[in-house]
C-alpha positions as CSV (number, residue, x, y, z in Angstrom):
1,M,0.0,0.0,0.0
2,T,1.2,3.5,-0.9
3,V,0.0,6.2,1.5
4,A,2.1,9.2,0.5
5,V,-0.6,10.1,-2.1
6,D,-4.0,10.7,-0.5
7,P,-6.5,9.2,-3.0
8,H,-9.0,11.8,-2.0
9,N,-6.5,14.7,-2.3
10,P,-3.5,14.0,-4.6
11,W,-2.5,17.6,-4.2
12,L,-1.5,17.1,-0.5
13,A,2.2,17.1,0.0
14,R,3.8,15.2,2.9
15,T,6.8,16.4,4.8
16,V,10.1,14.8,4.1
17,R,13.5,15.6,5.5
18,I,16.8,15.6,3.6
19,R,18.8,13.0,5.5
20,R,21.9,13.1,3.2
21,I,23.2,14.9,0.2
22,V,25.7,13.3,-2.1
23,Q,27.3,15.5,-4.7
24,E,27.5,13.3,-7.8
25,L,28.7,15.8,-10.5
26,P,28.9,19.6,-10.8
27,G,25.3,20.7,-10.5
28,V,24.0,17.2,-9.9
29,A,23.4,15.7,-6.4
30,T,21.5,12.8,-4.9
31,Y,19.1,13.7,-2.0
32,D,18.1,11.0,0.4
33,L,14.7,11.9,1.6
34,C,12.9,10.5,4.6
35,F,9.3,11.0,5.8
36,D,8.8,12.6,9.1
37,D,5.6,10.5,9.6
38,A,6.7,7.0,10.7
39,E,3.6,5.3,9.4
40,I,4.0,6.8,5.9
41,A,7.6,5.8,5.9
42,R,6.7,2.2,6.7
43,N,4.1,2.0,4.0
44,Y,5.5,4.0,1.2
45,S,6.5,2.1,-1.9
46,F,7.3,2.8,-5.5
47,R,8.0,1.0,-8.7
48,P,11.1,1.5,-10.8
49,G,10.6,4.4,-13.2
50,Q,8.1,6.3,-11.1
51,F,8.5,9.9,-10.0
52,N,7.6,12.2,-7.1
53,M,6.7,15.9,-7.0
54,L,9.1,17.8,-4.7
55,Y,7.7,21.0,-3.3
56,L,9.7,24.0,-1.9
57,P,7.5,26.7,-0.3
58,G,7.6,29.9,-2.2
59,L,9.2,28.3,-5.3
60,G,6.9,25.6,-6.4
61,E,7.1,21.9,-7.4
62,T,9.2,19.9,-9.7
63,A,8.8,16.3,-11.0
64,I,11.9,14.1,-10.1
65,S,12.3,10.4,-10.9
66,I,13.2,8.2,-7.9
67,S,16.7,6.9,-8.2
68,G,16.9,4.5,-5.2
69,H,16.3,0.8,-4.5
70,P,12.6,-0.1,-4.6
71,R,13.1,-2.6,-1.8
72,R,14.9,-0.2,0.6
73,V,12.4,1.1,3.1
74,G,12.7,4.5,4.8
75,V,15.0,6.3,2.4
76,I,13.9,7.7,-1.0
77,P,16.8,8.9,-3.1
78,H,16.3,11.5,-5.9
79,T,19.2,12.5,-8.2
80,I,18.6,16.0,-9.3
81,R,20.3,18.4,-11.7
82,E,20.1,22.2,-11.1
83,A,18.0,23.5,-13.9
84,G,15.2,25.8,-12.7
85,S,14.1,27.8,-9.7
86,V,13.0,24.7,-7.6
87,T,16.0,22.6,-8.3
88,T,18.3,25.6,-7.7
89,G,16.5,26.3,-4.4
90,L,16.9,22.7,-3.4
91,A,20.6,22.8,-4.1
92,G,20.9,25.6,-1.6
93,L,19.4,23.6,1.3
94,P,21.5,21.9,3.9
95,E,21.0,18.4,5.2
96,N,18.1,18.0,7.7
97,S,16.0,20.6,5.8
98,C,12.4,19.8,5.2
99,I,10.5,20.0,1.9
100,G,7.2,18.6,0.6
101,L,6.7,15.4,-1.4
102,R,3.7,14.1,-3.4
103,G,3.9,10.7,-5.0
104,P,4.7,8.3,-6.3
105,F,3.2,8.9,-9.7
106,G,3.4,7.5,-13.2
107,S,4.1,4.3,-15.0
108,A,7.0,2.0,-14.4
109,W,9.7,0.0,-16.2
110,P,8.3,-3.4,-17.2
111,V,10.6,-5.4,-14.9
112,E,8.1,-8.3,-14.5
113,Q,8.0,-8.7,-18.3
114,C,11.7,-9.3,-18.3
115,A,11.5,-12.7,-16.6
116,G,13.2,-15.3,-18.8
117,R,14.4,-12.7,-21.3
118,D,17.7,-10.9,-22.1
119,V,17.5,-7.2,-21.0
120,V,19.4,-4.2,-22.4
121,L,19.4,-0.9,-20.6
122,V,20.8,2.2,-22.4
123,A,21.4,5.4,-20.4
124,G,22.6,8.8,-21.6
125,G,24.0,11.2,-19.0
126,I,21.6,11.7,-16.0
127,G,19.2,9.4,-17.7
128,L,20.9,6.6,-15.7
129,A,19.1,7.9,-12.6
130,P,15.5,6.8,-13.6
131,L,17.0,3.4,-14.7
132,R,18.9,2.8,-11.5
133,P,15.9,1.4,-9.6
134,A,15.3,-1.1,-12.5
135,I,19.0,-2.1,-12.2
136,Y,18.6,-2.8,-8.5
137,E,15.4,-4.7,-9.0
138,L,16.8,-6.9,-11.8
139,L,19.9,-7.7,-9.8
140,S,17.9,-8.4,-6.7
141,Q,16.4,-11.4,-8.5
142,R,19.2,-12.1,-11.0
143,D,18.4,-15.7,-11.6
144,R,15.0,-14.8,-13.2
145,Y,16.6,-13.2,-16.2
146,G,18.9,-14.0,-19.1
147,K,21.7,-11.7,-20.0
148,L,21.6,-8.2,-18.4
149,I,23.5,-5.5,-20.4
150,L,23.9,-1.9,-19.3
151,L,25.2,0.6,-21.7
152,I,26.2,4.1,-20.3
153,G,27.2,7.1,-22.3
154,A,28.5,10.5,-21.0
155,R,30.2,13.5,-22.5
156,E,33.5,12.7,-20.7
157,P,34.8,10.4,-18.0
158,S,34.1,13.0,-15.2
159,A,30.4,13.2,-16.3
160,M,29.8,9.5,-15.5
161,L,27.0,9.1,-12.9
162,Y,27.4,6.6,-10.0
163,P,30.7,5.2,-11.3
164,A,31.5,3.6,-7.9
165,E,28.6,1.2,-8.5
166,Y,29.6,-0.2,-11.9
167,N,31.8,-2.9,-10.6
168,E,29.2,-3.9,-8.0
169,W,26.7,-4.3,-10.8
170,R,29.2,-6.3,-12.8
171,D,29.9,-8.6,-9.8
172,A,26.2,-9.1,-9.3
173,G,25.9,-10.4,-12.9
174,M,25.3,-7.5,-15.2
175,Q,27.5,-6.6,-18.2
176,V,28.3,-2.9,-17.9
177,E,29.9,-1.0,-20.8
178,V,30.7,2.7,-20.7
179,T,31.5,5.2,-23.4
180,V,32.3,8.9,-23.6
181,D,32.0,11.4,-26.4
182,R,35.4,12.8,-25.6
183,A,38.3,10.9,-24.1
184,L,40.9,12.3,-21.8
185,D,44.3,11.0,-20.8
186,G,44.0,7.7,-19.0
187,W,40.7,6.7,-20.4
188,N,40.9,3.1,-21.7
189,S,37.3,2.3,-22.5
190,H,35.0,3.0,-25.5
191,V,34.9,6.4,-27.2
192,G,31.8,7.5,-29.1
193,V,28.1,7.9,-28.6
194,V,26.2,5.3,-26.7
195,T,24.2,4.4,-29.7
196,A,27.3,3.2,-31.5
197,L,28.0,1.0,-28.4
198,L,24.7,-0.6,-28.9
199,D,25.6,-1.5,-32.5
200,R,28.7,-3.4,-31.2
201,V,27.3,-5.3,-28.2
202,P,26.5,-9.0,-29.0
203,L,22.8,-9.9,-28.9
204,E,22.3,-13.6,-28.7
205,N,18.5,-13.5,-29.0
206,P,17.3,-10.1,-30.3
207,S,13.7,-11.2,-30.7
208,G,13.6,-12.3,-27.0
209,T,15.4,-9.2,-25.7
210,L,13.7,-6.3,-23.9
211,L,15.3,-2.8,-24.1
212,M,14.8,0.2,-21.7
213,T,16.3,3.5,-22.5
214,C,16.4,7.0,-20.8
215,G,18.4,10.1,-21.8
216,P,18.2,13.0,-24.2
217,E,15.4,12.3,-26.7
218,V,17.8,12.4,-29.7
219,M,19.9,9.7,-28.0
220,M,16.8,7.6,-27.3
221,W,15.6,8.0,-30.9
222,Y,18.9,6.6,-32.4
223,T,19.0,4.0,-29.7
224,I,15.6,2.8,-30.7
225,Q,16.4,2.7,-34.4
226,G,19.6,0.8,-33.7
227,A,17.7,-1.7,-31.5
228,I,15.1,-2.3,-34.2
229,S,17.8,-2.8,-36.8
230,R,19.4,-5.4,-34.6
231,G,16.1,-7.3,-34.4
232,I,14.6,-6.2,-31.1
233,P,10.8,-5.8,-31.6
234,A,9.3,-2.4,-31.3
235,D,6.9,-3.7,-28.7
236,S,9.8,-4.8,-26.5
237,I,11.4,-1.3,-26.3
238,Y,10.5,1.1,-23.5
239,V,11.4,4.8,-23.1
240,S,11.1,7.3,-20.3
241,L,9.9,10.7,-21.3
242,E,10.1,13.6,-18.8
243,R,8.6,16.6,-20.5
244,N,7.3,19.5,-18.5
245,M,5.4,17.5,-15.9
246,N,3.7,20.0,-13.6
247,C,0.6,18.6,-11.8
248,A,1.3,14.8,-11.9
249,I,-2.3,13.9,-12.5
250,G,-3.0,14.9,-16.1
251,L,-5.0,18.0,-15.4
252,C,-2.9,21.0,-16.3
253,G,-1.9,20.0,-19.8
254,H,1.7,21.1,-19.5
255,C,3.1,17.6,-20.3
256,Q,0.7,16.7,-23.1
257,L,2.4,14.9,-25.9
258,G,0.0,14.2,-28.7
259,H,-2.9,12.4,-27.0
260,E,-0.8,11.3,-24.1
261,F,-0.1,13.0,-20.8
262,I,3.4,12.2,-19.7
263,C,2.7,12.5,-15.9
264,R,-0.5,10.3,-16.0
265,D,0.2,7.9,-18.9
266,G,4.0,7.8,-18.5
267,P,6.7,8.7,-18.0
268,V,7.6,5.1,-19.1
269,F,6.0,4.2,-22.5
270,R,6.3,1.3,-24.7
271,Y,7.9,2.7,-27.9
272,D,5.2,1.6,-30.4
273,R,2.7,3.6,-28.3
274,V,4.5,6.9,-28.9
275,A,6.5,6.2,-32.0
276,S,4.5,8.4,-34.3
277,I,4.6,11.3,-31.8
278,L,8.3,11.2,-31.3
279,K,8.9,11.6,-35.0
280,V,7.4,15.1,-34.9
281,D,10.2,17.7,-34.3
282,N,9.7,20.1,-31.4
283,L,6.3,18.7,-30.4
């Protein structure tokens, strides 16, 4: 049962405290949030790929994907890049500060559908954050799945998100490959866009493979085209879209994409459901 969202009043924000702040990259930090209300803390749950609305009095709300382990009770991590007034205000808060939280909202990565299948996850930049709960969930039941492959792309080595966890994920049974657009001295891994990395990774059973991707939309578009050309069916490809979510319940219209509302119908979509919409530039 999830009690953070009141079914009779989804606008009601609950108080959470910033237990810890981890600076991940310049302008990017992970905030470990905890409910002040012990009952809510015990009962709160989320599915990989869902998001919360974080509220700062006087500044407003922002939609942020949850980046922690779905099975970890009591702490709800959010990895946030400073981009607007709310996220900039959040970056100025010290640990132990209180903010408001509504959630969780939205659709989830199809982890249950991955059983018995090979799984490829493709992340660009901070797009690894919404995929991270799916990684944790897949590895928590590793024997249920075939090959697990994670492809991570970043502008340069210093822009890699969560690098300390890559070897842990490898040790748990996931193939992790990283690539950068621009190599620096000492870099001994792949160079190039992450979509090129997908072209090179061996796929033993493309028709039985499920792919999840999150990152800049142009990156996801080329990832999808590469996956389809490798034989992964369009109905086995999932994307996370995070456009202008403002109310979280599909009323304000800010996040409307064609006939879909990202906050209500997404943010995770099966590709064939939004393929025609994503082809329209600047929609």
